[in-house]
N, C-alpha and C positions, 0 to 999 in steps of 0.2 A: 497370744492367741488372736486370730482375726475375728472381729465382731461381725457376724453374719446376720445379726438381728436388727441392724440399722434399717430404718424404713427407706424404701426406694421411692423417690418422688416420681409422679407420673411425668411422662414426656410433656414438657411445657411448650406452649406456643403452637400446638398443632393446628388449631383453627386459623390462627394468623398466618402460619406458614402456607396453608392451603389457599388462603385469600391472596397472599403475595404471589404464589405460583399462578393462580388464575388471572390476577391483574396483569402480570408480566405477559402471559400468553395472549391476553386480549390486546395489549399494547403492541405486541409483535404482529398480530393479525392486522391491526389498523395501519401499521407502518407498511406492511406488505401489500395490503389490498385497498387502501384508501378508506374513505368514509364508509361506515357500516352502521346498520340499525341494531337495536337491542336484540331483535329476533335473529338477525344474521350472526351476531356475536355468540348468542346462545347455541345456535346450530353448529357453528364452527368449533366451539369449545366443549360442547356437550353439556353446557350448564342450563338449568331451568330458566324460564323467563324471569321469575322473581330474583333468582341469584344473579342473573345477568344485569337486571335493573340495579341491584345493590352495588354490583361491581362498577357500573358506569357512574353511579352517584358518588362512590368513593373517589374514582379517578377524576371526576369533574371538580369535586371539592378540593382535591390536591392540585388542581391546575394542570393536570396531565392530558385531559381530553377536553374538547369544546364541541358544542353542537354546531352543525354546519348545514342547516336546511333539512329537507324532508324528502322521502321517496315520493315518486309520482308515477302515474300511469298504470298502477296495479289495482287489483280489487281491494275493497275495504279502505279504511282511512289511511292517510299518509303517515309514515313512521318517521320519527326523528332520527337523523343521521349524526354520527359522531366521528371525529378524527383526532389524532394526536395533536395536542396544542403546540404549534411551532415555536411559541415563546417559552416553552418549558426548558429550553437550554440552547446554547449556541457554542459552536466550536470553530477552530481554524486549523487549516493545514498549510504547511510551507514546504516547498521543494527548493532546497538550497544547492546551487551549482557554483562553479568557479566564476561565473560572469553575471549571474542574476539570481534573484529569489522570486519564485512564483508563490502567491498568497491567495488563499480562498477562505471565505467565511461562510458558514452554513448554519441553518437552524437545525433543531434536533430531528426533524423529519428527513434531513439530507438535502433540502432545497438550498442551492447556492445563492447567497445574497449579494456577494461582491467578490470580484477577482481582479488581481492586478499583478504586473511583473515589474520588479524593481531592479535596475542595474546596480551591480556592486563594484564595478571597476573603480579603483582609486580609493576605496574605503580603507582608512587606517585600521590596522588590526585591533588596536585598543578600543576603537569605536564600534566594533561589530555588534555587541549586545545592545547598546542604546539605539543604534540605527535600525536593527531588526525590530525592536520594540516600537520605534516611531513609525516604521513602515506598516506594521501590523495595526497600530492605532489608527492610521489613515484608512486602512481597509475596514476596520470596525465602524468608523464614522461613515464611510461610503455605503455600508450595509444598513445604515439608519439605526445603529445600535448605540447605546450609551456606553461610556467608558466603564470597564469592569463587567461587561456582559458575557465574556467568554468563560465557559466552564471547563474547556480542555483545549490544549494546543499541541499539535504533533508536528515535528520537523523531520523531514527526510534529508539525510546527509550521506554523502559518499564516504562512509567510514563506519565505525562501530564503537559504541561506548564500552570501555573495559569495565565489567561489573565490579571489579575490586578497586581500581583507582579512580573511576569516574571520568577518566580522560578519554578523548576521542582518538582512536587508533586508525591506522590505514588512511589517514587524511592529511598528509603533508601538503596536499594541493589546496588546502583551505586554511590560510593563515587567519588568526583571530578566533578560531573555534577550539582551542586546545586547553582552556582553563580546566583544572580538576574540579571546579565548582560550576561548570558550564550550565548544567540544568538548573541549579539553584539561582544562578545569576539571571538567566533568562526568565525564570518564573517570577523573580522579584521585579524585574523591569517590565514584564508584560502584565503582571497582576493576575495570573491564572496558572493552574497546573500545566507543566510542560513535560512532554515525552520526546526523546530523540530516538529515531529509528533509522536503520540503514535504508538508503533510498531504494535499493533493489528489492529488499524485503517488502517495502511498501508497494512496489510495483506488483509483486506476487500477490499481496493482499487484494489489490484492485482486480487482478485477473481472476482470482478465485471468487471474488464477490460478484463480478459482473462482466467477466471477460472470457478469454480463451480457456481458462482452467476452471470455469464454473462447473461444479459437480465432481471435481477431481480432488482426491485427498492425498495423492502421492504424485508430486510433480516437481520439476526443476525449471526455473526461469533463468535464461541466460540474457544478460543485459550487455549489449555491445554498442559502445558509443566512443567517446574519447578514451574511456577505460573499459575494462572487461570485468564483469562481476556476475554472481549467480545468487539465487535464492533457492532454498531447499525446503519443501513442505513435505512432511512425513505424517501420515495418519491425520491429516487435516490441520496440523500445527507447524508453524515455522520452526525450523531447526536453526538455532543461533550459534550453537557451539559453546564450549566452556568459557572462552574469553570474548564471545560475541563475534568471532571472526569466520564463522562458517559461511562459505560462499565467496570468500576473498580469493578468487581463482586467478587473478591477474599474474601473480608470480608462479603459478603452478607449472612445474617442469613439463614440457611437452616436446615431442619430436619436432625438429625443424627450427628450434629457437634455442638461444644460449641459456644455460642454467644460471640462475641468480645465486651467487654465493654469499651475499650479505644483503638481505632484504631490508635492513634498516637504513641503507644508504640509497640515495636517488640513483638508480641505475636501471638498465633495461634487461629484458630477458623474460623467459616464461611465456605463458599464453598471451600476455599483453603485447609482447614483441611480435607475436605471430598474427594477431587479429584485432589489435587496438587501432584507433583511428590513424596514427602515423604510419603504421604498417600497411593499412588499407590504401592510404594515399600513395605510398611508395609502390605498392603492387599495381595500382591503377596507372601510374606513370610508365611502368614496365610494359604495360599493354596499350600504350599510346592514348590513354584517357587523361586529359588535363582537366582538373576541377579544383576549386578552392577548399573543399571539405571532403571528408570520407563519404558522407551521406550523398553529396552531389555527385561524386565519382560513381557510386553504386547506381544512382538514378540514371546517370548518363550511360552506364553500361547496358541498362535494360533496352535502350534504343539504338545501340551500336552493334551492327552485325559483326560476326567474326570475333574480333578482339574483345568486345564487350561480353560475349558469352564465355569466352575462355577465362577472362578475369573473374566472372561470377563463379565459374567452376572451381578455380583455385581458391577463391575466398571461401566457398562452401566447404572445400576439403579442410581448410585451416580451422574453420569453426567446428567441423565434425571431429577433428583430432582432439580438441579440448573437451567437447561434449562426450566423446567416447570414454575419456578418463573419468568423467563425472558419473556417467550412467553405469559404468562397470562396478562402481562402489554402491551407488544409491539404488539402481534398478527402478527408476520411476515409471509410472504409468504414462506420463506425458512430459514433453519438453515444450516450453513456450519461448519463442524468440522475440525479444523486445529491445527497445532502444533505437537510436537513430539509424544505425546501419541496417539491421534487419527490416525496419519499417521501410526504408528507402528501397530495399531489395524486393519487397513484396512477396507475392506468391511464387515467383520464379526462384528466388534465393531460398525460400523455405523448401521448395521441392528438391532443389539441388542438395541442400543440407540433409534432408531425409534420405536421399539416395546414397550420399557419401557415407553417412553414419551406418547405414545398413551393410555397407561393404566392409567396415572395419570393426564393428562392435557386435558382440553376442546379444546383449539387451538391445532391442529395437523399439523404443517407445515412439508413439506418434509424435510428430513435430508439428506444432501449430504456431501461427503468427499472433502477436498481441492483437487484441480486438478492443482494447480500452481506448476511447478517443482522447485526444489532448495529451496531457501529462499523466501517465499511469502512477507516477510517484505522488503527485498532488492528490489524485483520486484515492490512492491508498492511505495517504496521511489523513484525509477526511474520514475515510472508513474507520480507521483505528481510533480517531478522536471521537467519532460518533458512538462507537461501541463502548468506549470508556465513559462518556457522558451519559449515555442511556443506562448503563449499569448503575451509575450513581443516582440518577434522577428516578429511575423506575423502582429502585429497591429501598428508597428512604421515605416514601410518602406515608 
């Protein structure tokens, strides 16, 4: 017989839970708005002045906020202003490519303290982990931080970690990154928690946070550079797929390119064969455009009457063929074009892709160009690292 007479303990921790919710809300307001006074925090959170004062005292004692001067110019006495303490945590983001690694170190407010680019040509595969750790250590020192100051590190890589084996998939172009203990080895060498994320997914995070997809919860980002990849965001969250391979569209069968019958081998075909950098260069030559890179060819086409416009139109059609296959399944609100090739093509290429897609696809999402400056992958890596570090710092005081 079930014992229904056992006393039920009251819900424990309710006051502390409310304090934690209010503290986190205040910290997010400070991050979004900059220095605020006790009165301003009370107004924005709906808390009374005494409660707001207690909140700020808790956060200051925990080292999460610091006073930064006073208000001036208004009626009455000046009020103390507070901001999130930049020293409450530090993170690093890395953008790993076949030729170099971009590194950035930031404090918990998101302010970048140091940034560098490290060439990787000639690195022995066996030395990848220690060399990455050494390069990151130099960036930490350049930021004026002591060894061991990082709370979270995020690496963006052109591949995806298999959640079962821990090995990096879709990344045969990156020798030295395929140990089944890659994350643990990097964390041990760096001395901080490490997350590895697909580079195109990170670009999508950056666009959603502060770029072309800001305010959108259903969008697809197409990355076109040396390789072709996509990131899919559904209901505000990245869709990674069962094995982490969602968005690996390079081998996707599309009209106009050969079908790949063994994707495990290094061969050509699929969307990559149609719109990857080698295909773009070959197309440019067909239209009399000589350039050393795909990006340079696209830029040259913008200033070349006749053949340049014809080249851009064909390239837009090729991109639209792949996008049509994607949007017919996902039906997103928005498409974002990113990577070196769309960036070089600017507004004209975006316009042509929009027009071509409208001719061949029933779903017709708006097409936008990336608006994140510099490396969207690096920006996204920092965004993800900051989110993780803030969750840890703001929930444990």
